[in-house]
PDB file of N, CA, C and O in Angstrom, chain B, residues numbered from 101:
ATOM      1  N   MET B 101     -28.977 134.517  52.325  1.00  0.00           N
ATOM      2  CA  MET B 101     -29.758 133.384  52.408  1.00  0.00           C
ATOM      3  C   MET B 101     -31.114 133.742  52.855  1.00  0.00           C
ATOM      4  O   MET B 101     -31.287 134.217  53.977  1.00  0.00           O
ATOM      5  N   THR B 102     -32.211 133.514  51.927  1.00  0.00           N
ATOM      6  CA  THR B 102     -33.644 133.678  52.110  1.00  0.00           C
ATOM      7  C   THR B 102     -34.104 132.488  52.976  1.00  0.00           C
ATOM      8  O   THR B 102     -33.866 131.302  52.751  1.00  0.00           O
ATOM      9  N   SER B 103     -34.925 133.096  54.183  1.00  0.00           N
ATOM     10  CA  SER B 103     -35.442 132.156  54.974  1.00  0.00           C
ATOM     11  C   SER B 103     -36.935 131.901  54.399  1.00  0.00           C
ATOM     12  O   SER B 103     -37.545 132.694  53.682  1.00  0.00           O
ATOM     13  N   PHE B 104     -37.444 130.540  54.886  1.00  0.00           N
ATOM     14  CA  PHE B 104     -38.810 130.101  54.427  1.00  0.00           C
ATOM     15  C   PHE B 104     -39.844 131.108  54.774  1.00  0.00           C
ATOM     16  O   PHE B 104     -40.728 131.304  53.941  1.00  0.00           O
ATOM     17  N   THR B 105     -39.856 131.785  55.905  1.00  0.00           N
ATOM     18  CA  THR B 105     -40.970 132.857  56.191  1.00  0.00           C
ATOM     19  C   THR B 105     -40.763 133.920  55.149  1.00  0.00           C
ATOM     20  O   THR B 105     -41.733 134.248  54.467  1.00  0.00           O
ATOM     21  N   GLN B 106     -39.553 134.512  54.951  1.00  0.00           N
ATOM     22  CA  GLN B 106     -39.474 135.544  53.934  1.00  0.00           C
ATOM     23  C   GLN B 106     -40.204 135.062  52.421  1.00  0.00           C
ATOM     24  O   GLN B 106     -40.946 135.813  51.789  1.00  0.00           O
ATOM     25  N   ILE B 107     -39.899 133.898  52.055  1.00  0.00           N
ATOM     26  CA  ILE B 107     -40.414 133.255  50.924  1.00  0.00           C
ATOM     27  C   ILE B 107     -41.880 133.410  50.869  1.00  0.00           C
ATOM     28  O   ILE B 107     -42.469 133.971  49.945  1.00  0.00           O
ATOM     29  N   GLN B 108     -42.422 132.903  51.872  1.00  0.00           N
ATOM     30  CA  GLN B 108     -44.091 132.746  52.256  1.00  0.00           C
ATOM     31  C   GLN B 108     -44.513 134.110  52.043  1.00  0.00           C
ATOM     32  O   GLN B 108     -45.349 134.395  51.186  1.00  0.00           O
ATOM     33  N   ARG B 109     -43.853 135.134  52.944  1.00  0.00           N
ATOM     34  CA  ARG B 109     -44.506 136.382  52.866  1.00  0.00           C
ATOM     35  C   ARG B 109     -44.540 137.120  51.412  1.00  0.00           C
ATOM     36  O   ARG B 109     -45.455 137.876  51.084  1.00  0.00           O
ATOM     37  N   GLN B 110     -43.402 136.798  50.567  1.00  0.00           N
ATOM     38  CA  GLN B 110     -43.213 137.422  49.202  1.00  0.00           C
ATOM     39  C   GLN B 110     -44.199 136.789  48.386  1.00  0.00           C
ATOM     40  O   GLN B 110     -44.613 137.434  47.423  1.00  0.00           O
ATOM     41  N   ASN B 111     -44.700 135.527  48.615  1.00  0.00           N
ATOM     42  CA  ASN B 111     -45.656 134.757  47.819  1.00  0.00           C
ATOM     43  C   ASN B 111     -47.206 134.757  48.567  1.00  0.00           C
ATOM     44  O   ASN B 111     -48.114 133.998  48.229  1.00  0.00           O
ATOM     45  N   ASP B 112     -47.279 135.567  49.429  1.00  0.00           N
ATOM     46  CA  ASP B 112     -48.631 135.806  50.052  1.00  0.00           C
ATOM     47  C   ASP B 112     -49.749 136.375  49.326  1.00  0.00           C
ATOM     48  O   ASP B 112     -49.842 137.597  49.206  1.00  0.00           O
ATOM     49  N   ILE B 113     -50.432 135.740  48.932  1.00  0.00           N
ATOM     50  CA  ILE B 113     -51.542 136.460  48.177  1.00  0.00           C
ATOM     51  C   ILE B 113     -52.767 137.251  48.867  1.00  0.00           C
ATOM     52  O   ILE B 113     -53.611 137.991  48.361  1.00  0.00           O
ATOM     53  N   LEU B 114     -52.561 136.818  50.256  1.00  0.00           N
ATOM     54  CA  LEU B 114     -53.525 137.630  51.219  1.00  0.00           C
ATOM     55  C   LEU B 114     -52.887 138.821  51.834  1.00  0.00           C
ATOM     56  O   LEU B 114     -53.513 139.479  52.665  1.00  0.00           O
ATOM     57  N   GLN B 115     -51.596 139.163  51.453  1.00  0.00           N
ATOM     58  CA  GLN B 115     -50.810 140.426  51.884  1.00  0.00           C
ATOM     59  C   GLN B 115     -51.580 141.702  51.769  1.00  0.00           C
ATOM     60  O   GLN B 115     -51.666 142.526  52.679  1.00  0.00           O
ATOM     61  N   PRO B 116     -52.140 141.814  50.582  1.00  0.00           N
ATOM     62  CA  PRO B 116     -52.923 143.174  50.371  1.00  0.00           C
ATOM     63  C   PRO B 116     -53.933 143.143  51.489  1.00  0.00           C
ATOM     64  O   PRO B 116     -54.048 144.178  52.144  1.00  0.00           O
ATOM     65  N   ILE B 117     -54.658 142.137  51.793  1.00  0.00           N
ATOM     66  CA  ILE B 117     -55.796 142.279  52.702  1.00  0.00           C
ATOM     67  C   ILE B 117     -55.333 142.463  54.109  1.00  0.00           C
ATOM     68  O   ILE B 117     -55.842 143.272  54.885  1.00  0.00           O
ATOM     69  N   ARG B 118     -54.311 141.646  54.404  1.00  0.00           N
ATOM     70  CA  ARG B 118     -53.611 141.788  55.595  1.00  0.00           C
ATOM     71  C   ARG B 118     -53.316 143.190  56.025  1.00  0.00           C
ATOM     72  O   ARG B 118     -53.708 143.612  57.113  1.00  0.00           O
ATOM     73  N   GLN B 119     -52.588 143.960  55.134  1.00  0.00           N
ATOM     74  CA  GLN B 119     -52.217 145.444  55.337  1.00  0.00           C
ATOM     75  C   GLN B 119     -53.489 146.072  55.311  1.00  0.00           C
ATOM     76  O   GLN B 119     -53.589 146.949  56.169  1.00  0.00           O
ATOM     77  N   TRP B 120     -54.499 145.906  54.598  1.00  0.00           N
ATOM     78  CA  TRP B 120     -55.727 146.868  54.762  1.00  0.00           C
ATOM     79  C   TRP B 120     -56.251 146.587  56.051  1.00  0.00           C
ATOM     80  O   TRP B 120     -56.423 147.584  56.752  1.00  0.00           O
ATOM     81  N   MET B 121     -56.550 145.483  56.547  1.00  0.00           N
ATOM     82  CA  MET B 121     -56.785 145.139  57.923  1.00  0.00           C
ATOM     83  C   MET B 121     -56.059 145.690  59.106  1.00  0.00           C
ATOM     84  O   MET B 121     -56.606 146.150  60.108  1.00  0.00           O
ATOM     85  N   GLU B 122     -54.644 145.590  58.870  1.00  0.00           N
ATOM     86  CA  GLU B 122     -53.884 146.292  60.122  1.00  0.00           C
ATOM     87  C   GLU B 122     -53.963 147.709  59.961  1.00  0.00           C
ATOM     88  O   GLU B 122     -53.879 148.379  60.990  1.00  0.00           O
ATOM     89  N   SER B 123     -54.124 148.356  58.751  1.00  0.00           N
ATOM     90  CA  SER B 123     -53.970 149.742  58.777  1.00  0.00           C
ATOM     91  C   SER B 123     -55.499 150.327  59.099  1.00  0.00           C
ATOM     92  O   SER B 123     -55.608 151.548  59.209  1.00  0.00           O
ATOM     93  N   MET B 124     -56.457 149.649  59.224  1.00  0.00           N
ATOM     94  CA  MET B 124     -57.672 150.170  59.329  1.00  0.00           C
ATOM     95  C   MET B 124     -57.842 150.689  60.861  1.00  0.00           C
ATOM     96  O   MET B 124     -57.592 150.037  61.874  1.00  0.00           O
ATOM     97  N   GLU B 125     -58.292 151.917  60.789  1.00  0.00           N
ATOM     98  CA  GLU B 125     -58.714 152.430  62.160  1.00  0.00           C
ATOM     99  C   GLU B 125     -60.130 152.638  62.395  1.00  0.00           C
ATOM    100  O   GLU B 125     -60.943 152.858  61.497  1.00  0.00           O
ATOM    101  N   ILE B 126     -60.474 152.542  63.979  1.00  0.00           N
ATOM    102  CA  ILE B 126     -61.718 152.602  64.116  1.00  0.00           C
ATOM    103  C   ILE B 126     -62.073 154.010  64.601  1.00  0.00           C
ATOM    104  O   ILE B 126     -61.412 154.404  65.561  1.00  0.00           O
ATOM    105  N   HIS B 127     -63.112 154.934  64.047  1.00  0.00           N
ATOM    106  CA  HIS B 127     -63.337 156.078  64.419  1.00  0.00           C
ATOM    107  C   HIS B 127     -64.902 156.130  64.482  1.00  0.00           C
ATOM    108  O   HIS B 127     -65.416 157.240  64.345  1.00  0.00           O
ATOM    109  N   ASN B 128     -65.645 155.128  64.660  1.00  0.00           N
ATOM    110  CA  ASN B 128     -67.181 155.146  64.683  1.00  0.00           C
ATOM    111  C   ASN B 128     -67.575 154.067  65.664  1.00  0.00           C
ATOM    112  O   ASN B 128     -67.181 152.901  65.631  1.00  0.00           O
ATOM    113  N   ALA B 129     -68.430 154.620  66.570  1.00  0.00           N
ATOM    114  CA  ALA B 129     -68.909 153.779  67.662  1.00  0.00           C
ATOM    115  C   ALA B 129     -69.816 152.602  67.263  1.00  0.00           C
ATOM    116  O   ALA B 129     -69.807 151.550  67.902  1.00  0.00           O
ATOM    117  N   LYS B 130     -70.597 152.804  66.191  1.00  0.00           N
ATOM    118  CA  LYS B 130     -71.512 151.931  65.599  1.00  0.00           C
ATOM    119  C   LYS B 130     -70.638 150.703  64.944  1.00  0.00           C
ATOM    120  O   LYS B 130     -70.887 149.509  65.108  1.00  0.00           O
ATOM    121  N   LEU B 131     -69.787 151.137  64.330  1.00  0.00           N
ATOM    122  CA  LEU B 131     -68.821 150.135  63.570  1.00  0.00           C
ATOM    123  C   LEU B 131     -67.987 149.507  64.666  1.00  0.00           C
ATOM    124  O   LEU B 131     -67.609 148.352  64.470  1.00  0.00           O
ATOM    125  N   ALA B 132     -67.664 150.082  65.740  1.00  0.00           N
ATOM    126  CA  ALA B 132     -66.781 149.106  66.805  1.00  0.00           C
ATOM    127  C   ALA B 132     -68.024 148.238  67.487  1.00  0.00           C
ATOM    128  O   ALA B 132     -67.836 147.085  67.874  1.00  0.00           O
ATOM    129  N   HIS B 133     -69.037 148.759  67.574  1.00  0.00           N
ATOM    130  CA  HIS B 133     -70.067 147.667  68.314  1.00  0.00           C
ATOM    131  C   HIS B 133     -70.353 146.344  67.286  1.00  0.00           C
ATOM    132  O   HIS B 133     -70.471 145.169  67.633  1.00  0.00           O
ATOM    133  N   PHE B 134     -70.423 146.878  65.975  1.00  0.00           N
ATOM    134  CA  PHE B 134     -70.701 145.758  65.196  1.00  0.00           C
ATOM    135  C   PHE B 134     -69.473 144.715  65.097  1.00  0.00           C
ATOM    136  O   PHE B 134     -69.623 143.500  64.969  1.00  0.00           O
ATOM    137  N   LEU B 135     -68.298 145.352  65.173  1.00  0.00           N
ATOM    138  CA  LEU B 135     -67.151 144.487  64.845  1.00  0.00           C
ATOM    139  C   LEU B 135     -67.048 143.665  66.112  1.00  0.00           C
ATOM    140  O   LEU B 135     -66.785 142.473  65.947  1.00  0.00           O
ATOM    141  N   CYS B 136     -67.212 144.105  67.349  1.00  0.00           N
ATOM    142  CA  CYS B 136     -67.370 143.333  68.632  1.00  0.00           C
ATOM    143  C   CYS B 136     -68.356 142.294  68.687  1.00  0.00           C
ATOM    144  O   CYS B 136     -68.161 141.226  69.268  1.00  0.00           O
ATOM    145  N   LYS B 137     -69.598 142.650  67.981  1.00  0.00           N
ATOM    146  CA  LYS B 137     -70.469 141.501  67.950  1.00  0.00           C
ATOM    147  C   LYS B 137     -70.217 140.462  66.898  1.00  0.00           C
ATOM    148  O   LYS B 137     -70.669 139.333  67.091  1.00  0.00           O
ATOM    149  N   LEU B 138     -69.621 140.695  65.932  1.00  0.00           N
ATOM    150  CA  LEU B 138     -69.462 140.018  64.844  1.00  0.00           C
ATOM    151  C   LEU B 138     -68.338 139.026  65.188  1.00  0.00           C
ATOM    152  O   LEU B 138     -68.573 137.834  64.990  1.00  0.00           O
ATOM    153  N   ILE B 139     -67.185 139.377  65.663  1.00  0.00           N
ATOM    154  CA  ILE B 139     -66.116 138.813  65.915  1.00  0.00           C
ATOM    155  C   ILE B 139     -66.239 138.168  67.385  1.00  0.00           C
ATOM    156  O   ILE B 139     -66.457 138.986  68.279  1.00  0.00           O
ATOM    157  N   PRO B 140     -66.139 136.936  67.728  1.00  0.00           N
ATOM    158  CA  PRO B 140     -66.152 136.382  68.725  1.00  0.00           C
ATOM    159  C   PRO B 140     -65.045 136.471  69.837  1.00  0.00           C
ATOM    160  O   PRO B 140     -63.888 136.569  69.428  1.00  0.00           O
ATOM    161  N   ALA B 141     -65.242 136.451  71.083  1.00  0.00           N
ATOM    162  CA  ALA B 141     -64.072 136.584  71.980  1.00  0.00           C
ATOM    163  C   ALA B 141     -63.224 135.444  71.985  1.00  0.00           C
ATOM    164  O   ALA B 141     -62.015 135.547  72.196  1.00  0.00           O
ATOM    165  N   GLN B 142     -63.873 134.212  71.733  1.00  0.00           N
ATOM    166  CA  GLN B 142     -63.213 132.904  71.716  1.00  0.00           C
ATOM    167  C   GLN B 142     -63.677 132.299  70.616  1.00  0.00           C
ATOM    168  O   GLN B 142     -64.713 132.741  70.119  1.00  0.00           O
ATOM    169  N   CYS B 143     -62.993 131.145  70.001  1.00  0.00           N
ATOM    170  CA  CYS B 143     -63.100 130.167  69.112  1.00  0.00           C
ATOM    171  C   CYS B 143     -64.383 129.638  69.239  1.00  0.00           C
ATOM    172  O   CYS B 143     -64.402 128.885  70.213  1.00  0.00           O
ATOM    173  N   PRO B 144     -65.499 129.706  68.661  1.00  0.00           N
ATOM    174  CA  PRO B 144     -66.604 128.917  68.826  1.00  0.00           C
ATOM    175  C   PRO B 144     -66.607 127.380  68.483  1.00  0.00           C
ATOM    176  O   PRO B 144     -67.567 126.675  68.793  1.00  0.00           O
ATOM    177  N   PHE B 145     -65.732 126.989  67.970  1.00  0.00           N
ATOM    178  CA  PHE B 145     -65.530 125.600  67.443  1.00  0.00           C
ATOM    179  C   PHE B 145     -64.852 124.704  68.545  1.00  0.00           C
ATOM    180  O   PHE B 145     -64.910 123.475  68.556  1.00  0.00           O
ATOM    181  N   GLU B 146     -64.201 125.488  69.473  1.00  0.00           N
ATOM    182  CA  GLU B 146     -63.490 124.328  70.469  1.00  0.00           C
ATOM    183  C   GLU B 146     -64.408 123.886  71.245  1.00  0.00           C
ATOM    184  O   GLU B 146     -65.135 124.645  71.885  1.00  0.00           O
ATOM    185  N   ARG B 147     -64.493 122.615  71.288  1.00  0.00           N
ATOM    186  CA  ARG B 147     -65.396 121.707  72.268  1.00  0.00           C
ATOM    187  C   ARG B 147     -64.862 120.418  72.918  1.00  0.00           C
ATOM    188  O   ARG B 147     -63.985 119.750  72.371  1.00  0.00           O
ATOM    189  N   ASP B 148     -65.395 120.098  74.061  1.00  0.00           N
ATOM    190  CA  ASP B 148     -65.017 118.750  74.612  1.00  0.00           C
ATOM    191  C   ASP B 148     -66.156 117.862  74.388  1.00  0.00           C
ATOM    192  O   ASP B 148     -67.266 118.309  74.677  1.00  0.00           O
ATOM    193  N   ILE B 149     -66.077 116.837  73.984  1.00  0.00           N
ATOM    194  CA  ILE B 149     -67.316 116.021  73.580  1.00  0.00           C
ATOM    195  C   ILE B 149     -67.131 115.036  74.827  1.00  0.00           C
ATOM    196  O   ILE B 149     -66.169 114.298  75.041  1.00  0.00           O
ATOM    197  N   VAL B 150     -68.365 115.214  75.653  1.00  0.00           N
ATOM    198  CA  VAL B 150     -68.360 114.524  77.081  1.00  0.00           C
ATOM    199  C   VAL B 150     -69.902 113.536  76.880  1.00  0.00           C
ATOM    200  O   VAL B 150     -70.976 114.052  76.570  1.00  0.00           O
ATOM    201  N   VAL B 151     -69.748 112.374  77.078  1.00  0.00           N
ATOM    202  CA  VAL B 151     -71.127 111.422  77.141  1.00  0.00           C
ATOM    203  C   VAL B 151     -70.818 110.685  78.403  1.00  0.00           C
ATOM    204  O   VAL B 151     -69.721 110.177  78.638  1.00  0.00           O
ATOM    205  N   PHE B 152     -71.910 110.657  79.246  1.00  0.00           N
ATOM    206  CA  PHE B 152     -72.283 109.995  80.655  1.00  0.00           C
ATOM    207  C   PHE B 152     -70.896 110.481  81.647  1.00  0.00           C
ATOM    208  O   PHE B 152     -70.251 109.739  82.387  1.00  0.00           O
ATOM    209  N   GLY B 153     -70.681 111.917  81.410  1.00  0.00           N
ATOM    210  CA  GLY B 153     -69.717 112.450  82.378  1.00  0.00           C
ATOM    211  C   GLY B 153     -68.230 112.196  82.141  1.00  0.00           C
ATOM    212  O   GLY B 153     -67.354 112.507  82.948  1.00  0.00           O
ATOM    213  N   ARG B 154     -68.001 111.550  80.850  1.00  0.00           N
ATOM    214  CA  ARG B 154     -66.439 111.221  80.425  1.00  0.00           C
ATOM    215  C   ARG B 154     -66.100 111.807  79.228  1.00  0.00           C
ATOM    216  O   ARG B 154     -66.782 111.740  78.205  1.00  0.00           O
ATOM    217  N   LYS B 155     -65.132 112.337  79.340  1.00  0.00           N
ATOM    218  CA  LYS B 155     -64.740 113.238  78.167  1.00  0.00           C
ATOM    219  C   LYS B 155     -64.252 112.249  77.106  1.00  0.00           C
ATOM    220  O   LYS B 155     -63.330 111.474  77.357  1.00  0.00           O
ATOM    221  N   LEU B 156     -64.956 112.278  75.755  1.00  0.00           N
ATOM    222  CA  LEU B 156     -64.360 111.302  74.867  1.00  0.00           C
ATOM    223  C   LEU B 156     -63.200 111.666  74.040  1.00  0.00           C
ATOM    224  O   LEU B 156     -62.220 110.955  73.817  1.00  0.00           O
ATOM    225  N   PHE B 157     -63.465 113.056  73.539  1.00  0.00           N
ATOM    226  CA  PHE B 157     -62.278 113.754  73.018  1.00  0.00           C
ATOM    227  C   PHE B 157     -62.554 115.231  72.845  1.00  0.00           C
ATOM    228  O   PHE B 157     -63.660 115.717  73.081  1.00  0.00           O
ATOM    229  N   HIS B 158     -61.549 115.905  72.439  1.00  0.00           N
ATOM    230  CA  HIS B 158     -61.543 117.459  72.521  1.00  0.00           C
ATOM    231  C   HIS B 158     -61.381 117.673  70.897  1.00  0.00           C
ATOM    232  O   HIS B 158     -60.711 116.969  70.142  1.00  0.00           O
ATOM    233  N   ILE B 159     -62.121 118.760  70.577  1.00  0.00           N
ATOM    234  CA  ILE B 159     -62.017 119.181  69.283  1.00  0.00           C
ATOM    235  C   ILE B 159     -61.219 120.620  69.257  1.00  0.00           C
ATOM    236  O   ILE B 159     -61.806 121.566  69.783  1.00  0.00           O
ATOM    237  N   PRO B 160     -60.077 120.823  68.750  1.00  0.00           N
ATOM    238  CA  PRO B 160     -59.175 122.076  69.035  1.00  0.00           C
ATOM    239  C   PRO B 160     -59.816 123.088  68.278  1.00  0.00           C
ATOM    240  O   PRO B 160     -60.666 122.871  67.414  1.00  0.00           O
ATOM    241  N   PRO B 161     -59.363 124.272  68.644  1.00  0.00           N
ATOM    242  CA  PRO B 161     -60.020 125.478  68.146  1.00  0.00           C
ATOM    243  C   PRO B 161     -59.350 125.579  66.538  1.00  0.00           C
ATOM    244  O   PRO B 161     -58.160 125.611  66.224  1.00  0.00           O
ATOM    245  N   MET B 162     -60.527 125.615  65.689  1.00  0.00           N
ATOM    246  CA  MET B 162     -59.962 125.705  64.380  1.00  0.00           C
ATOM    247  C   MET B 162     -59.853 127.136  63.871  1.00  0.00           C
ATOM    248  O   MET B 162     -59.525 127.285  62.694  1.00  0.00           O
ATOM    249  N   CYS B 163     -60.069 128.106  64.556  1.00  0.00           N
ATOM    250  CA  CYS B 163     -60.005 129.479  64.159  1.00  0.00           C
ATOM    251  C   CYS B 163     -58.565 129.796  63.723  1.00  0.00           C
ATOM    252  O   CYS B 163     -58.265 130.641  62.881  1.00  0.00           O
ATOM    253  N   LYS B 164     -57.648 128.949  64.456  1.00  0.00           N
ATOM    254  CA  LYS B 164     -56.171 129.346  64.110  1.00  0.00           C
ATOM    255  C   LYS B 164     -55.516 128.862  62.697  1.00  0.00           C
ATOM    256  O   LYS B 164     -54.430 129.151  62.194  1.00  0.00           O
ATOM    257  N   LEU B 165     -56.535 128.050  62.257  1.00  0.00           N
ATOM    258  CA  LEU B 165     -56.517 127.561  60.762  1.00  0.00           C
ATOM    259  C   LEU B 165     -56.663 128.847  59.753  1.00  0.00           C
ATOM    260  O   LEU B 165     -55.965 128.918  58.741  1.00  0.00           O
ATOM    261  N   ASN B 166     -57.461 129.689  60.041  1.00  0.00           N
ATOM    262  CA  ASN B 166     -57.959 130.877  59.170  1.00  0.00           C
ATOM    263  C   ASN B 166     -56.702 131.546  59.122  1.00  0.00           C
ATOM    264  O   ASN B 166     -56.092 131.805  60.159  1.00  0.00           O
ATOM    265  N   PRO B 167     -56.258 131.853  57.960  1.00  0.00           N
ATOM    266  CA  PRO B 167     -55.046 132.508  57.473  1.00  0.00           C
ATOM    267  C   PRO B 167     -55.056 133.967  57.961  1.00  0.00           C
ATOM    268  O   PRO B 167     -54.050 134.633  58.207  1.00  0.00           O
ATOM    269  N   LEU B 168     -56.322 134.367  58.066  1.00  0.00           N
ATOM    270  CA  LEU B 168     -56.337 135.912  58.576  1.00  0.00           C
ATOM    271  C   LEU B 168     -56.778 136.039  60.069  1.00  0.00           C
ATOM    272  O   LEU B 168     -57.415 136.996  60.508  1.00  0.00           O
ATOM    273  N   TYR B 169     -56.431 135.138  60.678  1.00  0.00           N
ATOM    274  CA  TYR B 169     -57.040 135.127  62.259  1.00  0.00           C
ATOM    275  C   TYR B 169     -56.447 136.171  62.950  1.00  0.00           C
ATOM    276  O   TYR B 169     -57.221 136.876  63.597  1.00  0.00           O
ATOM    277  N   GLU B 170     -55.066 136.495  62.982  1.00  0.00           N
ATOM    278  CA  GLU B 170     -54.351 137.432  63.937  1.00  0.00           C
ATOM    279  C   GLU B 170     -54.769 138.689  63.460  1.00  0.00           C
ATOM    280  O   GLU B 170     -54.744 139.577  64.313  1.00  0.00           O
ATOM    281  N   GLU B 171     -55.206 139.061  62.154  1.00  0.00           N
ATOM    282  CA  GLU B 171     -55.693 140.489  61.662  1.00  0.00           C
ATOM    283  C   GLU B 171     -57.030 140.464  62.258  1.00  0.00           C
ATOM    284  O   GLU B 171     -57.281 141.459  62.938  1.00  0.00           O
ATOM    285  N   VAL B 172     -57.970 139.563  62.176  1.00  0.00           N
ATOM    286  CA  VAL B 172     -59.350 139.507  62.643  1.00  0.00           C
ATOM    287  C   VAL B 172     -59.443 139.976  64.108  1.00  0.00           C
ATOM    288  O   VAL B 172     -60.228 140.838  64.502  1.00  0.00           O
ATOM    289  N   VAL B 173     -58.516 139.282  64.900  1.00  0.00           N
ATOM    290  CA  VAL B 173     -58.173 139.283  66.373  1.00  0.00           C
ATOM    291  C   VAL B 173     -58.001 140.653  66.656  1.00  0.00           C
ATOM    292  O   VAL B 173     -58.748 141.256  67.427  1.00  0.00           O
ATOM    293  N   SER B 174     -56.949 141.231  66.004  1.00  0.00           N
ATOM    294  CA  SER B 174     -56.375 142.437  66.169  1.00  0.00           C
ATOM    295  C   SER B 174     -57.482 143.648  65.872  1.00  0.00           C
ATOM    296  O   SER B 174     -57.543 144.633  66.607  1.00  0.00           O
ATOM    297  N   LEU B 175     -58.324 143.473  64.749  1.00  0.00           N
ATOM    298  CA  LEU B 175     -59.138 144.341  64.489  1.00  0.00           C
ATOM    299  C   LEU B 175     -60.420 144.519  65.386  1.00  0.00           C
ATOM    300  O   LEU B 175     -61.093 145.539  65.244  1.00  0.00           O
ATOM    301  N   ARG B 176     -60.844 143.392  66.466  1.00  0.00           N
ATOM    302  CA  ARG B 176     -61.594 143.396  67.400  1.00  0.00           C
ATOM    303  C   ARG B 176     -60.891 143.891  68.617  1.00  0.00           C
ATOM    304  O   ARG B 176     -61.508 144.254  69.618  1.00  0.00           O
ATOM    305  N   PHE B 177     -59.811 143.899  68.534  1.00  0.00           N
ATOM    306  CA  PHE B 177     -59.175 144.365  69.852  1.00  0.00           C
ATOM    307  C   PHE B 177     -59.114 146.179  69.469  1.00  0.00           C
ATOM    308  O   PHE B 177     -59.310 147.082  70.283  1.00  0.00           O
ATOM    309  N   LYS B 178     -58.869 146.292  68.383  1.00  0.00           N
ATOM    310  CA  LYS B 178     -58.951 147.855  68.233  1.00  0.00           C
ATOM    311  C   LYS B 178     -60.458 148.445  68.404  1.00  0.00           C
ATOM    312  O   LYS B 178     -60.702 149.518  68.957  1.00  0.00           O
ATOM    313  N   ALA B 179     -61.240 147.742  67.949  1.00  0.00           N
ATOM    314  CA  ALA B 179     -62.600 148.084  68.438  1.00  0.00           C
ATOM    315  C   ALA B 179     -63.003 148.207  69.857  1.00  0.00           C
ATOM    316  O   ALA B 179     -63.663 149.162  70.267  1.00  0.00           O
ATOM    317  N   LEU B 180     -62.581 147.193  70.628  1.00  0.00           N
ATOM    318  CA  LEU B 180     -62.663 147.155  71.972  1.00  0.00           C
ATOM    319  C   LEU B 180     -62.076 148.297  72.593  1.00  0.00           C
ATOM    320  O   LEU B 180     -62.685 148.753  73.560  1.00  0.00           O
ATOM    321  N   CYS B 181     -60.937 148.895  72.210  1.00  0.00           N
ATOM    322  CA  CYS B 181     -60.033 149.853  72.588  1.00  0.00           C
ATOM    323  C   CYS B 181     -60.737 151.209  72.270  1.00  0.00           C
ATOM    324  O   CYS B 181     -60.909 152.118  73.083  1.00  0.00           O
ATOM    325  N   TYR B 182     -61.071 151.204  71.116  1.00  0.00           N
ATOM    326  CA  TYR B 182     -62.014 152.513  70.792  1.00  0.00           C
ATOM    327  C   TYR B 182     -63.069 152.733  71.577  1.00  0.00           C
ATOM    328  O   TYR B 182     -63.288 153.880  71.968  1.00  0.00           O
ATOM    329  N   LEU B 183     -63.854 151.733  71.918  1.00  0.00           N
ATOM    330  CA  LEU B 183     -65.199 151.787  72.849  1.00  0.00           C
ATOM    331  C   LEU B 183     -64.747 152.217  74.194  1.00  0.00           C
ATOM    332  O   LEU B 183     -65.384 153.121  74.735  1.00  0.00           O
ATOM    333  N   ALA B 184     -63.710 151.678  74.821  1.00  0.00           N
ATOM    334  CA  ALA B 184     -63.246 151.778  75.994  1.00  0.00           C
ATOM    335  C   ALA B 184     -62.751 153.096  76.477  1.00  0.00           C
ATOM    336  O   ALA B 184     -63.156 153.740  77.445  1.00  0.00           O
ATOM    337  N   ASP B 185     -61.603 153.445  75.455  1.00  0.00           N
ATOM    338  CA  ASP B 185     -60.764 154.650  75.563  1.00  0.00           C
ATOM    339  C   ASP B 185     -61.465 155.951  74.896  1.00  0.00           C
ATOM    340  O   ASP B 185     -61.588 156.979  75.562  1.00  0.00           O
ATOM    341  N   GLN B 186     -61.815 155.888  73.864  1.00  0.00           N
ATOM    342  CA  GLN B 186     -62.554 157.101  73.243  1.00  0.00           C
ATOM    343  C   GLN B 186     -64.064 157.349  73.606  1.00  0.00           C
ATOM    344  O   GLN B 186     -64.484 158.485  73.826  1.00  0.00           O
ATOM    345  N   CYS B 187     -64.963 156.080  73.665  1.00  0.00           N
ATOM    346  CA  CYS B 187     -66.317 156.397  74.021  1.00  0.00           C
ATOM    347  C   CYS B 187     -66.627 156.127  75.473  1.00  0.00           C
ATOM    348  O   CYS B 187     -67.762 156.323  75.909  1.00  0.00           O
ATOM    349  N   GLY B 188     -65.526 155.627  76.321  1.00  0.00           N
ATOM    350  CA  GLY B 188     -65.627 155.631  77.624  1.00  0.00           C
ATOM    351  C   GLY B 188     -66.912 154.571  77.955  1.00  0.00           C
ATOM    352  O   GLY B 188     -67.766 154.791  78.813  1.00  0.00           O
ATOM    353  N   GLU B 189     -66.868 153.588  77.239  1.00  0.00           N
ATOM    354  CA  GLU B 189     -67.913 152.515  77.452  1.00  0.00           C
ATOM    355  C   GLU B 189     -67.471 151.251  78.161  1.00  0.00           C
ATOM    356  O   GLU B 189     -66.292 150.907  78.076  1.00  0.00           O
ATOM    357  N   ASP B 190     -68.313 150.565  78.830  1.00  0.00           N
ATOM    358  CA  ASP B 190     -68.003 149.360  79.380  1.00  0.00           C
ATOM    359  C   ASP B 190     -67.979 148.359  78.564  1.00  0.00           C
ATOM    360  O   ASP B 190     -69.021 148.076  77.973  1.00  0.00           O
ATOM    361  N   VAL B 191     -66.877 147.649  78.357  1.00  0.00           N
ATOM    362  CA  VAL B 191     -66.758 146.613  77.097  1.00  0.00           C
ATOM    363  C   VAL B 191     -66.621 145.161  77.535  1.00  0.00           C
ATOM    364  O   VAL B 191     -66.151 144.259  76.842  1.00  0.00           O
ATOM    365  N   THR B 192     -67.153 145.037  78.932  1.00  0.00           N
ATOM    366  CA  THR B 192     -67.117 143.805  79.497  1.00  0.00           C
ATOM    367  C   THR B 192     -68.240 142.797  78.950  1.00  0.00           C
ATOM    368  O   THR B 192     -68.219 141.576  79.106  1.00  0.00           O
ATOM    369  N   VAL B 193     -69.253 143.560  78.259  1.00  0.00           N
ATOM    370  CA  VAL B 193     -70.442 142.672  77.569  1.00  0.00           C
ATOM    371  C   VAL B 193     -69.745 141.919  76.485  1.00  0.00           C
ATOM    372  O   VAL B 193     -70.150 140.790  76.207  1.00  0.00           O
ATOM    373  N   TYR B 194     -68.768 142.423  75.871  1.00  0.00           N
ATOM    374  CA  TYR B 194     -68.000 141.597  74.787  1.00  0.00           C
ATOM    375  C   TYR B 194     -66.761 140.755  75.244  1.00  0.00           C
ATOM    376  O   TYR B 194     -65.883 140.425  74.447  1.00  0.00           O
ATOM    377  N   CYS B 195     -66.742 140.450  76.473  1.00  0.00           N
ATOM    378  CA  CYS B 195     -65.579 139.509  76.931  1.00  0.00           C
ATOM    379  C   CYS B 195     -66.266 138.124  77.370  1.00  0.00           C
ATOM    380  O   CYS B 195     -65.572 137.193  77.779  1.00  0.00           O
TER     381      CYS B 195
END
């Protein structure tokens, strides 16, 4: 019996992009810095709307609606690891 997730993965048109992003390795400090600056550490859309000190509503993080969210976050993590482990740089500026 085939599960729903297996069917989804078979019909996933983004699978080639996912595989490319997952297999990407970082071997260049300039590229690593670029990726760390480009990809935010937290979702920039999550907000609490406050008026006169009262929270009216909360806008949830929309980043997780991105179908490539996990791959993008993983790519940023690879870049941070490269800078910290291979280049010996302090990556706290990107956190």
